[in-house]
N, C-alpha and C positions, 0 to 999 in steps of 0.2 A: 168311340173314344174310351179308353180305360178310365174308370172313375177312381181317383185316388182316395186314400183314407185321410180324413181330416183329423188333425191332432188337437185342435182347440176350437172353441166356439167362434163363429163368424163375427167379424167386427161390425159395428153398427154404423160406422161413418160411411157417407156416400162415396161412390167411385168418382174420382176426379175427372174433369172434362178431358177427354183423350186428345193427345197431340199426334198427328200423323207424320209419316216420313214419306217423301216422294222419291220416285226413281231418279229424278234429276239431282237430288241431293246425294244419292249414292254414286252417281256418275261423277259429280263434282269432287266427292271425297276420293274417288279412285285416282283422279288427276292430282289432287292435293298431296296424297301420301305416297305417290309414286317415287321410287328412289329411296324412301325412308323405311319401307316395309318390303318384305319379299313377296313376289308373285309365286305362290307355292305350287308344286306339281300336283297333278291329278293322276295317280298311279293305279293301273288296273290290278285287281286282286284275282289271280287265277283260282285260288281255293274258294273264295266266297262266290265268285261267278259260277263255279261248278256247283256249289251248294244250292244256289238260288235259281239256276237255269236261265239267268239273265246277266248281262255285263254289270259288274260291280267295281266301282273305282273308289280309291281312298284320297280325299283331299287333305294333303299332309301339312296342316298348319303347325306341325311339330318343327317345320323348317324355318319358322320365324326366329329372329335373333334371340328372343326371350323364350323360345320353345312353346309358344302358344299364340292363338289367334288374337288375343286381347290387344296386341300392339296396334292393330288396325284402328279400332275405335278410339283408343287412348291417344294415338298420334293425331288423328283427325280432330278430336276435341281440343287438344292442346294448340294445334295450329289455328283453330278458329278463335282462340282467345285474343284479346287486344294486348298490346305491349304492356299496358299498365297491369292488366290481369296476370300476365306471365310474371312480371316483376315482383308481384306480391308473394309468389310461391304457390305450388300446387298441393292439394290435399285430397285424399280419397279413402274410402273404406274398401276392403278387399278380402276375398277368400284366398288370395295368393297371386294368381296370374295377372289380374288387372293391376294390382299394386306393382308388380314387376314391370308391367307395360308402362305405367305412369313414371316409375323411377327411371326406366330406360329412356323414355321421351324427354324427361327432365335433364338427364345427363347429356343427351345428344344436343339439346337446345340451350344448355348452360343455365338451367333453372334449379331452384330448390324444390324439394318434394318431401311431404310427410305422408306416410302410409299407416293407416289405422287398421288393425286386424284383431280378431278374437284369438283366444287361447286354443281354438280348434284348428287353426291354420298349421299345417305341417312345418316342422323346423327347417326342412330343406328349402321351402319356399320363402320363409322369413329370412334365412341367411342369404339367399340369392338376391333379395331386395336390398338387404343391408350392403352387399358387395357393390351395388350400383350407386351407393352414396346417399341413399334416401334416409331420412329420419324414421325410425320405427316406433309405433306405439301399440302395445298389446292391451286391449280393453275388453273385459267380459268374456262371454262364451258364445257370442253370436255376432253375425255381421250387423244386426240391428244395434247391438251395443257399440260396435266400432263406429257406426254411422252417427251415434249421439256425440261421440268425440269429434268427428268431422264437423258437425254442425256447431259445436262449441268453438273450434278453431277458426271457422269461418266468421262467426259472430264476434269473437274477441280479438282476433289477429288479422282479419281481412284476407285470409288465404283464399285461393281460387279453387273451388271444388271441381273434380273431374269424376262424375258419377260412374259407377261400374257398369251400369246397363240402362237405366231409365233416363236416357238423354238422347235427344235428337241427333246430335253430332256423333255420339258413340255408336248409335244404331246405324247411321249412314256409313261409318267406317267399317263396321262388321259386314254390312251388306255388300261390300266390294267382293267378298267371296262369291256371292251369287253371280255377279257379272263374270267372274273368272270361270265358274262352273259351266255357264252356258256358252262361253267362248270356246271352251275345250271339249264340251259334250253337248252340242246343240239339240240332240235327241233326248235329253234328260227327261226321265219319267218320274223319278222319286229322289228326294233328298232326306237323309236321316241326320238330324241335328241334335247335339247335346242341348238339353233344355234346363236352364237355371233361372236367372232373372229375366231372360228372354231377349237380351240384346242381340245375340248371335242369331237366334231363330227368327226374330222379327226382321232384322236387316236382310238376311238371306231370303226370307219369304217375300218381302216387298219386291226385291229385284227379280226373283224367279217367277212369281205370279204375274208381274207386269209384262215380262218378256215371253213366258211360256206358261200360260194359265192352266194348262192340263197337268202340269207336274204336281205331284203330291208332296206336301211338306209334313214330315213326321218328326215330332219332338220326342226325344228319348231322355228319361231321367231315372232316378233311383227310387226305390220304395221308401227309403228313410228320409222324410222331410222334403218332398218335392213341392216347393212352394207354388210355382207357376201352374203345375198340374192341379193342385188343390184349388187355386184361384179360378181356373177355367171351369172346373167341376162345380164350384159354388156360384159362379157368375159374377164374382167380385174378388178383389184381393182379400185374403184372410190370413190371420196369424198362424204360422206353422212352426212346430218345434224343430230347431236345427239339431241334427244328430250327427254323430260320427259315421262316416261312410267312406268306402274306397273311392267314390266319386266326389271327393271333398270339394273340388272346384264348382260343383253344382249345388252346394249348400247355401243357406241364407234365404232371407225373405225377399219378396219383390217390392216391398213398401206398400203400406195400406193406402197411400195417396198416389199410387203409381199412375203416371200420366201418359206414358209412351208404349211400353212393351206389352202390358197386359192386353190392351184392346187389339193390338196388332197380332199377338199370338192367338188370342181368342178367335179372331176373324179369319186368320190366314192359315193356321195349322189345321191340317186335315185329320190328324190323329195324334194322341199322346200315349206313349208306352212307358211303363215302369218296370224296373229290373231289380232283382234280388242281388244281394252282395255276392253270392256264388256265381250268378250270371255275369256280373261285372268282372269278377276275377277271371272267369273263362275268357272274356274278351281281351283282357290284358295279356293273358297267357298265349292266346292265339296270335295276337299282334307280335309278340316276341318270338315265338317258336315257328310260326308259319310265314308271317309277313316281314320278319326281321326288323321290326320297329319297336322301339321303347315308347310306350304310350301310358299315360296316367289313366286313372279310373274314368274320369269324365271324358277323356278322348277315346276310350274304348267302348263306349256304350252303343254306338252304331253297330260295331262288330258283334257285340254281345247280343243285341236284339236279333240279328240274323241267325247267330248260332243257336239261340234259344227258340227259334221258330216263332217269335212274336211279331215279326214283320215279314210279309211275303211280296217281294217286288214283282211288278208286272212289266218291267222294261228296264232300260239302262238306269242304274242307281248310283248315287254318290253318297259316301259316308264322310261327314266332317270329323276328321281326326284332330281334335281341337288342341291337344297339348301333350307334352312329353315329360312334364315336371313331376316325376314320382320319385320318392326317396329310394335310394339304392337297396337298402335292406328290405323294404316293403316289396319292391319289385322282385327281388331275388326270392323272397318267401313265396310270392304268388306264382311265379314261373316254375318253381320247384314242385308246385302242387299242394302246398300247405293250405289248410282251410282258410276261407275268407273271413 
């Protein structure tokens, strides 16, 4: 496992008692969200298969109505709320895509939603959330700052929180991707998963390891502020500086009192790989010019890891292309070959 660079001293608080997620919860979530989210395609990549010498497939979560996988977990979590909890209104902290997912779920179900984000969230993601009718609050310069506002709104106004990753129902919703992978590619040998707070990686890992234990789970993140990677290396959640990165959706901490995703990622991920900004840019560029897919930085990290030679598949491989929500000007600059 690549050992990440730690940006600040380790926290002294103890790791919270972990909460697990079972395969049956993921299977139940699959039924619950059916018809409300897309069953996304698993598309073969001729170019990446040729590069790796093994079949490589792209799991295109870019096809979700909000352009990102986050809708699965958010929808499952909202549907698990009681009527009273829904009526109070929803609130969450987000680096962009989760907020858009909560806003979309709220609109579909006729609920109010407040989305708290830091000043680091790209403007295109903020505006997309506003267009869905949610109330926007910009707080501080980190997801941790935004989370403080969430906790205030819950305490003072009784809003119902929908956590971005460290939540059993959210993880179960994201894990439905793992069920689809194995249904479409039963011989799956390796999954490359964007790694941030760990909801996506944890959910997929639970499903895949339960049904195909031999498959390798590889988390992919960026060198700039990879909080889950730092936590796994340290053996506990630690504070990490949130920095600007092309993979902005992978930013933010995992919570020093993390109860769900840290233990699952620590125990089920076989490897964690970190990428430079130039490598992420190359992944975005390849997606556009070779795969004909518009992909944001976080969604391109699996492609980037293969192009950089940091992962060497030994059998049929799936890359989770987690989102497409990249600003048009940024995408144009990267595809044109400008420096990352």
